[in-house]
N, CA, C, O and the ligand as a Tripos MOL2 file, in Angstrom:
@<TRIPOS>MOLECULE
protein
  225   223    57     0     0
PROTEIN
NO_CHARGES

@<TRIPOS>ATOM
      1 N          10.1760  -26.4020   -6.1600 N.3       1 MET1
      2 CA          9.6550  -25.2230   -6.9280 C.3       1 MET1
      3 C           9.9960  -23.9770   -6.1070 C.2       1 MET1
      4 O           9.4710  -23.7850   -5.0100 O.2       1 MET1
      5 N          10.7900  -23.2190   -6.5920 N.am      2 ALA2
      6 CA         11.2660  -21.9180   -6.0940 C.3       2 ALA2
      7 C          10.3070  -20.7930   -6.4150 C.2       2 ALA2
      8 O          10.1620  -20.4150   -7.5770 O.2       2 ALA2
      9 N           9.6900  -20.2840   -5.4610 N.am      3 LYS3
     10 CA          8.6950  -19.2010   -5.6390 C.3       3 LYS3
     11 C           9.4880  -17.8990   -5.4640 C.2       3 LYS3
     12 O          10.3390  -17.7610   -4.5850 O.2       3 LYS3
     13 N           9.1600  -16.9650   -6.3450 N.am      4 LYS4
     14 CA          9.7520  -15.6640   -6.3030 C.3       4 LYS4
     15 C           9.0770  -14.9170   -5.2380 C.2       4 LYS4
     16 O           7.8560  -15.0040   -5.1120 O.2       4 LYS4
     17 N           9.7860  -14.1960   -4.4710 N.am      5 LYS5
     18 CA          9.1390  -13.4570   -3.3980 C.3       5 LYS5
     19 C           8.8940  -12.0170   -3.8740 C.2       5 LYS5
     20 O           9.7720  -11.3300   -4.3980 O.2       5 LYS5
     21 N           7.6600  -11.6200   -3.6570 N.am      6 LYS6
     22 CA          7.3000  -10.3420   -4.0290 C.3       6 LYS6
     23 C           7.3510   -9.3020   -2.8530 C.2       6 LYS6
     24 O           6.9270   -9.6510   -1.7510 O.2       6 LYS6
     25 N           7.7850   -8.2090   -3.0170 N.am      7 PRO7
     26 CA          7.8740   -7.3000   -1.9250 C.3       7 PRO7
     27 C           6.5420   -6.9400   -1.2370 C.2       7 PRO7
     28 O           5.5610   -6.6860   -1.9360 O.2       7 PRO7
     29 N           6.4780   -6.9120    0.0380 N.am      8 ILE8
     30 CA          5.2800   -6.5800    0.7030 C.3       8 ILE8
     31 C           5.2290   -4.9920    0.8590 C.2       8 ILE8
     32 O           6.1410   -4.3820    1.4160 O.2       8 ILE8
     33 N           4.2030   -4.4200    0.3770 N.am      9 ILE9
     34 CA          3.9190   -3.0640    0.3400 C.3       9 ILE9
     35 C           3.0360   -2.5850    1.5280 C.2       9 ILE9
     36 O           1.9270   -3.1100    1.6340 O.2       9 ILE9
     37 N           3.3970   -1.6810    2.3930 N.am     10 ARG10
     38 CA          2.6170   -1.1550    3.4510 C.3      10 ARG10
     39 C           1.7680    0.0440    3.0150 C.2      10 ARG10
     40 O           2.3560    0.9790    2.4720 O.2      10 ARG10
     41 N           0.5780    0.1040    3.1810 N.am     11 LEU11
     42 CA         -0.2020    1.2820    2.7960 C.3      11 LEU11
     43 C          -0.5260    2.1560    4.0400 C.2      11 LEU11
     44 O          -1.2800    1.7170    4.9080 O.2      11 LEU11
     45 N           0.0030    3.3150    4.1300 N.am     12 ARG12
     46 CA         -0.1780    4.1690    5.2110 C.3      12 ARG12
     47 C          -1.1440    5.3110    4.8840 C.2      12 ARG12
     48 O          -1.0560    5.9510    3.8350 O.2      12 ARG12
     49 N          -2.0560    5.5380    5.8090 N.am     13 CYS13
     50 CA         -3.0350    6.5880    5.7200 C.3      13 CYS13
     51 C          -2.2890    7.9670    5.6580 C.2      13 CYS13
     52 O          -1.4130    8.3080    6.4530 O.2      13 CYS13
     53 N          -2.7350    8.6860    4.6450 N.am     14 ASP14
     54 CA         -2.0770   10.0230    4.5140 C.3      14 ASP14
     55 C          -2.4630   11.0230    5.4250 C.2      14 ASP14
     56 O          -1.8720   12.1020    5.4480 O.2      14 ASP14
     57 N          -3.4680   10.7460    6.2300 N.am     15 VAL15
     58 CA         -4.1890   11.6550    7.1630 C.3      15 VAL15
     59 C          -3.4660   11.5720    8.5750 C.2      15 VAL15
     60 O          -2.9240   12.5320    9.1220 O.2      15 VAL15
     61 N          -3.5390   10.2830    9.0820 N.am     16 CYS16
     62 CA         -3.0250    9.9310   10.5160 C.3      16 CYS16
     63 C          -1.6960    9.2090   10.4540 C.2      16 CYS16
     64 O          -1.0740    8.9780   11.4910 O.2      16 CYS16
     65 N          -1.2210    8.8260    9.1980 N.am     17 LYS17
     66 CA          0.1310    8.1460    9.0780 C.3      17 LYS17
     67 C           0.1280    6.7600    9.5990 C.2      17 LYS17
     68 O           1.1780    6.1300    9.7270 O.2      17 LYS17
     69 N          -1.1130    6.2380    9.9230 N.am     18 GLU18
     70 CA         -1.2280    4.9250   10.4800 C.3      18 GLU18
     71 C          -1.1120    3.8390    9.2970 C.2      18 GLU18
     72 O          -1.6830    4.0380    8.2250 O.2      18 GLU18
     73 N          -0.3540    2.6910    9.5360 N.am     19 ILE19
     74 CA         -0.2300    1.7470    8.5100 C.3      19 ILE19
     75 C          -1.4090    0.7700    8.7020 C.2      19 ILE19
     76 O          -1.4060    0.0600    9.7070 O.2      19 ILE19
     77 N          -2.3890    0.6850    7.8330 N.am     20 ASN20
     78 CA         -3.6100   -0.0180    7.8070 C.3      20 ASN20
     79 C          -3.6840   -1.2380    6.9390 C.2      20 ASN20
     80 O          -4.4200   -2.1870    7.2070 O.2      20 ASN20
     81 N          -2.9370   -1.1880    5.9410 N.am     21 TYR21
     82 CA         -3.1100   -2.2850    4.9570 C.3      21 TYR21
     83 C          -1.6780   -2.7950    4.5290 C.2      21 TYR21
     84 O          -0.6880   -2.0670    4.4710 O.2      21 TYR21
     85 N          -1.7020   -4.1330    4.2420 N.am     22 TYR22
     86 CA         -0.4580   -4.7440    3.5300 C.3      22 TYR22
     87 C          -0.8070   -5.3300    2.2980 C.2      22 TYR22
     88 O          -1.8270   -6.0160    2.2250 O.2      22 TYR22
     89 N          -0.0690   -5.1370    1.3010 N.am     23 THR23
     90 CA         -0.4480   -5.6830    0.0200 C.3      23 THR23
     91 C           0.9260   -6.1180   -0.6540 C.2      23 THR23
     92 O           2.0230   -5.7530   -0.2320 O.2      23 THR23
     93 N           0.7420   -6.8850   -1.6750 N.am     24 ARG24
     94 CA          1.8390   -7.2330   -2.4520 C.3      24 ARG24
     95 C           1.8890   -6.5520   -3.9110 C.2      24 ARG24
     96 O           0.9250   -6.5970   -4.6760 O.2      24 ARG24
     97 N           2.9020   -6.0220   -4.1720 N.am     25 LYS25
     98 CA          3.0670   -5.2840   -5.4820 C.3      25 LYS25
     99 C           3.1980   -6.3790   -6.5820 C.2      25 LYS25
    100 O           4.0100   -7.2960   -6.4650 O.2      25 LYS25
    101 N           2.3790   -6.2530   -7.6420 N.am     26 SER26
    102 CA          2.4620   -7.1770   -8.7520 C.3      26 SER26
    103 C           3.4940   -6.5030   -9.7440 C.2      26 SER26
    104 O           3.5840   -5.2890   -9.9270 O.2      26 SER26
    105 N           4.2400   -7.4550  -10.3400 N.am     27 HIS27
    106 CA          5.3000   -6.8590  -11.2500 C.3      27 HIS27
    107 C           4.6520   -6.5240  -12.6600 C.2      27 HIS27
    108 O           4.8730   -7.2100  -13.6580 O.2      27 HIS27
    109 N           3.9330   -5.5430  -12.6510 N.am     28 ASP28
    110 CA          3.1730   -5.1980  -13.7920 C.3      28 ASP28
    111 C           3.8850   -3.8670  -14.3770 C.2      28 ASP28
    112 O           4.3290   -3.0010  -13.6230 O.2      28 ASP28
    113 N           3.9480   -3.7880  -15.6730 N.am     29 ALA29
    114 CA          4.5370   -2.6730  -16.3050 C.3      29 ALA29
    115 C           3.9370   -1.3910  -16.0710 C.2      29 ALA29
    116 O           4.5800   -0.3410  -16.0690 O.2      29 ALA29
    117 N           2.5660   -1.4920  -15.8520 N.am     30 THR30
    118 CA          1.8510   -0.2650  -15.6250 C.3      30 THR30
    119 C           2.0470    0.3130  -14.1990 C.2      30 THR30
    120 O           1.7810    1.5010  -14.0160 O.2      30 THR30
    121 N           2.5020   -0.4710  -13.1610 N.am     31 THR31
    122 CA          2.6040   -0.1190  -11.9370 C.3      31 THR31
    123 C           4.1160    0.0690  -11.4810 C.2      31 THR31
    124 O           4.4240    0.6510  -10.4410 O.2      31 THR31
    125 N           4.9340   -0.4290  -12.2830 N.am     32 GLU32
    126 CA          6.3920   -0.3950  -12.1010 C.3      32 GLU32
    127 C           6.8610    0.9910  -11.8850 C.2      32 GLU32
    128 O           6.5860    1.8710  -12.7010 O.2      32 GLU32
    129 N           7.5920    1.2360  -10.7680 N.am     33 GLY33
    130 CA          8.2350    2.5270  -10.5970 C.3      33 GLY33
    131 C           7.3010    3.5240  -10.0410 C.2      33 GLY33
    132 O           7.7290    4.6210   -9.6830 O.2      33 GLY33
    133 N           5.9880    3.1990   -9.9410 N.am     34 LYS34
    134 CA          5.0320    4.1620   -9.4650 C.3      34 LYS34
    135 C           4.6800    3.9070   -8.0610 C.2      34 LYS34
    136 O           4.6870    2.7460   -7.6530 O.2      34 LYS34
    137 N           4.3640    4.9160   -7.2570 N.am     35 LYS35
    138 CA          3.9660    4.7000   -5.8650 C.3      35 LYS35
    139 C           2.5760    4.4380   -5.9270 C.2      35 LYS35
    140 O           1.7770    5.0180   -6.6620 O.2      35 LYS35
    141 N           2.2840    3.3770   -4.9760 N.am     36 LEU36
    142 CA          0.8530    2.9280   -4.8410 C.3      36 LEU36
    143 C          -0.0020    4.0640   -4.1480 C.2      36 LEU36
    144 O           0.4700    4.5810   -3.1350 O.2      36 LEU36
    145 N          -1.1130    4.4470   -4.5810 N.am     37 GLU37
    146 CA         -2.0940    5.2720   -3.8620 C.3      37 GLU37
    147 C          -3.3380    4.7810   -4.0110 C.2      37 GLU37
    148 O          -3.8090    4.5870   -5.1320 O.2      37 GLU37
    149 N          -4.0340    4.5150   -2.8410 N.am     38 LEU38
    150 CA         -5.2980    3.9570   -2.8940 C.3      38 LEU38
    151 C          -6.2700    4.5170   -1.9190 C.2      38 LEU38
    152 O          -5.8690    4.7950   -0.7890 O.2      38 LEU38
    153 N          -7.5600    4.7140   -2.2660 N.am     39 LYS39
    154 CA         -8.5880    5.1730   -1.3610 C.3      39 LYS39
    155 C          -9.0200    3.9390   -0.5420 C.2      39 LYS39
    156 O          -9.5700    2.9840   -1.0900 O.2      39 LYS39
    157 N          -8.7430    3.9800    0.8820 N.am     40 LYS40
    158 CA         -9.1430    2.8340    1.6400 C.3      40 LYS40
    159 C          -9.7040    3.4350    2.9440 C.2      40 LYS40
    160 O          -9.3800    4.5500    3.3510 O.2      40 LYS40
    161 N         -10.5700    2.6110    3.5680 N.am     41 PHE41
    162 CA        -11.1770    2.9590    4.8880 C.3      41 PHE41
    163 C         -10.0360    2.8760    5.9900 C.2      41 PHE41
    164 O          -9.2990    1.9080    6.1780 O.2      41 PHE41
    165 N         -10.0340    3.9790    6.6210 N.am     42 CYS42
    166 CA         -9.0150    3.9990    7.8370 C.3      42 CYS42
    167 C          -9.7960    3.8980    9.1660 C.2      42 CYS42
    168 O         -10.6110    4.7520    9.5130 O.2      42 CYS42
    169 N          -9.5180    2.8900    9.8240 N.am     43 THR43
    170 CA        -10.3190    2.6580   11.1170 C.3      43 THR43
    171 C          -9.9670    3.8400   12.1950 C.2      43 THR43
    172 O         -10.7280    4.1910   13.0960 O.2      43 THR43
    173 N          -8.7480    4.3530   11.9490 N.am     44 ASN44
    174 CA         -8.3700    5.4330   12.8300 C.3      44 ASN44
    175 C          -9.0750    6.7230   12.5250 C.2      44 ASN44
    176 O          -9.4470    7.4160   13.4720 O.2      44 ASN44
    177 N          -9.2840    7.0930   11.3430 N.am     45 CYS45
    178 CA         -9.8780    8.2710   10.9540 C.3      45 CYS45
    179 C         -11.3830    8.0140   10.8160 C.2      45 CYS45
    180 O         -12.1710    8.9600   10.8550 O.2      45 CYS45
    181 N         -11.7860    6.7770   10.6580 N.am     46 ARG46
    182 CA        -13.2300    6.3430   10.5240 C.3      46 ARG46
    183 C         -13.7620    6.8570    9.2880 C.2      46 ARG46
    184 O         -14.9500    7.1740    9.2340 O.2      46 ARG46
    185 N         -13.0050    6.9690    8.2930 N.am     47 LYS47
    186 CA        -13.5460    7.4010    6.9440 C.3      47 LYS47
    187 C         -12.5060    6.8790    5.9000 C.2      47 LYS47
    188 O         -11.4370    6.3490    6.2050 O.2      47 LYS47
    189 N         -12.9650    7.1000    4.6040 N.am     48 HIS48
    190 CA        -12.0880    6.6940    3.5620 C.3      48 HIS48
    191 C         -11.0060    7.8710    3.3110 C.2      48 HIS48
    192 O         -11.3590    9.0330    3.1110 O.2      48 HIS48
    193 N          -9.7160    7.4780    3.3400 N.am     49 THR49
    194 CA         -8.7550    8.3560    3.1300 C.3      49 THR49
    195 C          -7.8250    7.9180    2.1220 C.2      49 THR49
    196 O          -7.9540    6.7490    1.7610 O.2      49 THR49
    197 N          -6.9380    8.5910    1.6020 N.am     50 LEU50
    198 CA         -5.8350    8.2300    0.7090 C.3      50 LEU50
    199 C          -4.7360    7.5920    1.3820 C.2      50 LEU50
    200 O          -4.0970    8.1400    2.2800 O.2      50 LEU50
    201 N          -4.5000    6.3470    0.9140 N.am     51 HIS51
    202 CA         -3.3950    5.5170    1.5610 C.3      51 HIS51
    203 C          -2.2860    5.4510    0.5540 C.2      51 HIS51
    204 O          -2.5000    5.1900   -0.6300 O.2      51 HIS51
    205 N          -1.1210    5.6880    1.0390 N.am     52 LYS52
    206 CA          0.0800    5.7980    0.1770 C.3      52 LYS52
    207 C           1.1030    4.6300    0.5440 C.2      52 LYS52
    208 O           1.1460    4.1940    1.6940 O.2      52 LYS52
    209 N           1.8490    4.1820   -0.3730 N.am     53 GLU53
    210 CA          2.8140    3.1910   -0.1480 C.3      53 GLU53
    211 C           3.9530    3.7790    0.8200 C.2      53 GLU53
    212 O           4.5250    4.8390    0.5680 O.2      53 GLU53
    213 N           4.2040    3.0620    1.8520 N.am     54 ALA54
    214 CA          5.1270    3.4200    2.8280 C.3      54 ALA54
    215 C           6.3900    2.7440    2.6450 C.2      54 ALA54
    216 O           6.3770    1.5140    2.5920 O.2      54 ALA54
    217 N           7.5870    3.4380    2.5300 N.am     55 LYS55
    218 CA          8.8530    2.7580    2.4500 C.3      55 LYS55
    219 C           9.3890    2.2980    3.8380 C.2      55 LYS55
    220 O           8.9680    2.7930    4.8840 O.2      55 LYS55
    221 N          10.2430    1.4240    3.7980 N.am     56 LYS56
    222 CA         10.7090    0.7860    5.1000 C.3      56 LYS56
    223 C          11.5420    1.6950    5.8440 C.2      56 LYS56
    224 O          12.0140    1.3520    6.9290 O.2      56 LYS56
    225 ZN         -6.1530    7.5830    9.0840 Zn       57 ZN57
@<TRIPOS>BOND
     1     1     2 1
     2     2     3 1
     3     3     4 2
     4     3     5 am
     5     5     6 1
     6     6     7 1
     7     7     8 2
     8     7     9 am
     9     9    10 1
    10    10    11 1
    11    11    12 2
    12    11    13 am
    13    13    14 1
    14    14    15 1
    15    15    16 2
    16    15    17 am
    17    17    18 1
    18    18    19 1
    19    19    20 2
    20    19    21 am
    21    21    22 1
    22    22    23 1
    23    23    24 2
    24    23    25 am
    25    25    26 1
    26    26    27 1
    27    27    28 2
    28    27    29 am
    29    29    30 1
    30    30    31 1
    31    31    32 2
    32    31    33 am
    33    33    34 1
    34    34    35 1
    35    35    36 2
    36    35    37 am
    37    37    38 1
    38    38    39 1
    39    39    40 2
    40    39    41 am
    41    41    42 1
    42    42    43 1
    43    43    44 2
    44    43    45 am
    45    45    46 1
    46    46    47 1
    47    47    48 2
    48    47    49 am
    49    49    50 1
    50    50    51 1
    51    51    52 2
    52    51    53 am
    53    53    54 1
    54    54    55 1
    55    55    56 2
    56    55    57 am
    57    57    58 1
    58    58    59 1
    59    59    60 2
    60    59    61 am
    61    61    62 1
    62    62    63 1
    63    63    64 2
    64    63    65 am
    65    65    66 1
    66    66    67 1
    67    67    68 2
    68    67    69 am
    69    69    70 1
    70    70    71 1
    71    71    72 2
    72    71    73 am
    73    73    74 1
    74    74    75 1
    75    75    76 2
    76    75    77 am
    77    77    78 1
    78    78    79 1
    79    79    80 2
    80    79    81 am
    81    81    82 1
    82    82    83 1
    83    83    84 2
    84    83    85 am
    85    85    86 1
    86    86    87 1
    87    87    88 2
    88    87    89 am
    89    89    90 1
    90    90    91 1
    91    91    92 2
    92    91    93 am
    93    93    94 1
    94    94    95 1
    95    95    96 2
    96    95    97 am
    97    97    98 1
    98    98    99 1
    99    99   100 2
   100    99   101 am
   101   101   102 1
   102   102   103 1
   103   103   104 2
   104   103   105 am
   105   105   106 1
   106   106   107 1
   107   107   108 2
   108   107   109 am
   109   109   110 1
   110   110   111 1
   111   111   112 2
   112   111   113 am
   113   113   114 1
   114   114   115 1
   115   115   116 2
   116   115   117 am
   117   117   118 1
   118   118   119 1
   119   119   120 2
   120   119   121 am
   121   121   122 1
   122   122   123 1
   123   123   124 2
   124   123   125 am
   125   125   126 1
   126   126   127 1
   127   127   128 2
   128   127   129 am
   129   129   130 1
   130   130   131 1
   131   131   132 2
   132   131   133 am
   133   133   134 1
   134   134   135 1
   135   135   136 2
   136   135   137 am
   137   137   138 1
   138   138   139 1
   139   139   140 2
   140   139   141 am
   141   141   142 1
   142   142   143 1
   143   143   144 2
   144   143   145 am
   145   145   146 1
   146   146   147 1
   147   147   148 2
   148   147   149 am
   149   149   150 1
   150   150   151 1
   151   151   152 2
   152   151   153 am
   153   153   154 1
   154   154   155 1
   155   155   156 2
   156   155   157 am
   157   157   158 1
   158   158   159 1
   159   159   160 2
   160   159   161 am
   161   161   162 1
   162   162   163 1
   163   163   164 2
   164   163   165 am
   165   165   166 1
   166   166   167 1
   167   167   168 2
   168   167   169 am
   169   169   170 1
   170   170   171 1
   171   171   172 2
   172   171   173 am
   173   173   174 1
   174   174   175 1
   175   175   176 2
   176   175   177 am
   177   177   178 1
   178   178   179 1
   179   179   180 2
   180   179   181 am
   181   181   182 1
   182   182   183 1
   183   183   184 2
   184   183   185 am
   185   185   186 1
   186   186   187 1
   187   187   188 2
   188   187   189 am
   189   189   190 1
   190   190   191 1
   191   191   192 2
   192   191   193 am
   193   193   194 1
   194   194   195 1
   195   195   196 2
   196   195   197 am
   197   197   198 1
   198   198   199 1
   199   199   200 2
   200   199   201 am
   201   201   202 1
   202   202   203 1
   203   203   204 2
   204   203   205 am
   205   205   206 1
   206   206   207 1
   207   207   208 2
   208   207   209 am
   209   209   210 1
   210   210   211 1
   211   211   212 2
   212   211   213 am
   213   213   214 1
   214   214   215 1
   215   215   216 2
   216   215   217 am
   217   217   218 1
   218   218   219 1
   219   219   220 2
   220   219   221 am
   221   221   222 1
   222   222   223 1
   223   223   224 2
@<TRIPOS>SUBSTRUCTURE
     1 MET1         2 RESIDUE 1 A MET
     2 ALA2         6 RESIDUE 1 A ALA
     3 LYS3        10 RESIDUE 1 A LYS
     4 LYS4        14 RESIDUE 1 A LYS
     5 LYS5        18 RESIDUE 1 A LYS
     6 LYS6        22 RESIDUE 1 A LYS
     7 PRO7        26 RESIDUE 1 A PRO
     8 ILE8        30 RESIDUE 1 A ILE
     9 ILE9        34 RESIDUE 1 A ILE
    10 ARG10       38 RESIDUE 1 A ARG
    11 LEU11       42 RESIDUE 1 A LEU
    12 ARG12       46 RESIDUE 1 A ARG
    13 CYS13       50 RESIDUE 1 A CYS
    14 ASP14       54 RESIDUE 1 A ASP
    15 VAL15       58 RESIDUE 1 A VAL
    16 CYS16       62 RESIDUE 1 A CYS
    17 LYS17       66 RESIDUE 1 A LYS
    18 GLU18       70 RESIDUE 1 A GLU
    19 ILE19       74 RESIDUE 1 A ILE
    20 ASN20       78 RESIDUE 1 A ASN
    21 TYR21       82 RESIDUE 1 A TYR
    22 TYR22       86 RESIDUE 1 A TYR
    23 THR23       90 RESIDUE 1 A THR
    24 ARG24       94 RESIDUE 1 A ARG
    25 LYS25       98 RESIDUE 1 A LYS
    26 SER26      102 RESIDUE 1 A SER
    27 HIS27      106 RESIDUE 1 A HIS
    28 ASP28      110 RESIDUE 1 A ASP
    29 ALA29      114 RESIDUE 1 A ALA
    30 THR30      118 RESIDUE 1 A THR
    31 THR31      122 RESIDUE 1 A THR
    32 GLU32      126 RESIDUE 1 A GLU
    33 GLY33      130 RESIDUE 1 A GLY
    34 LYS34      134 RESIDUE 1 A LYS
    35 LYS35      138 RESIDUE 1 A LYS
    36 LEU36      142 RESIDUE 1 A LEU
    37 GLU37      146 RESIDUE 1 A GLU
    38 LEU38      150 RESIDUE 1 A LEU
    39 LYS39      154 RESIDUE 1 A LYS
    40 LYS40      158 RESIDUE 1 A LYS
    41 PHE41      162 RESIDUE 1 A PHE
    42 CYS42      166 RESIDUE 1 A CYS
    43 THR43      170 RESIDUE 1 A THR
    44 ASN44      174 RESIDUE 1 A ASN
    45 CYS45      178 RESIDUE 1 A CYS
    46 ARG46      182 RESIDUE 1 A ARG
    47 LYS47      186 RESIDUE 1 A LYS
    48 HIS48      190 RESIDUE 1 A HIS
    49 THR49      194 RESIDUE 1 A THR
    50 LEU50      198 RESIDUE 1 A LEU
    51 HIS51      202 RESIDUE 1 A HIS
    52 LYS52      206 RESIDUE 1 A LYS
    53 GLU53      210 RESIDUE 1 A GLU
    54 ALA54      214 RESIDUE 1 A ALA
    55 LYS55      218 RESIDUE 1 A LYS
    56 LYS56      222 RESIDUE 1 A LYS
    57 ZN57       225 GROUP 0 **** ****
């Protein structure tokens, strides 16, 4: 069984630029071509900040 590899997305805090989360992008028509932006807790900033998809 050959599993399709999904790209791993790194989520970077927009405030301190630390990469705090790793996720996998789902091949969804609604997310296709869009940059991921999520409100996540940053341990560095010690608060919820906007995390954006970081490119390699
Ligand atoms: Zn931060």
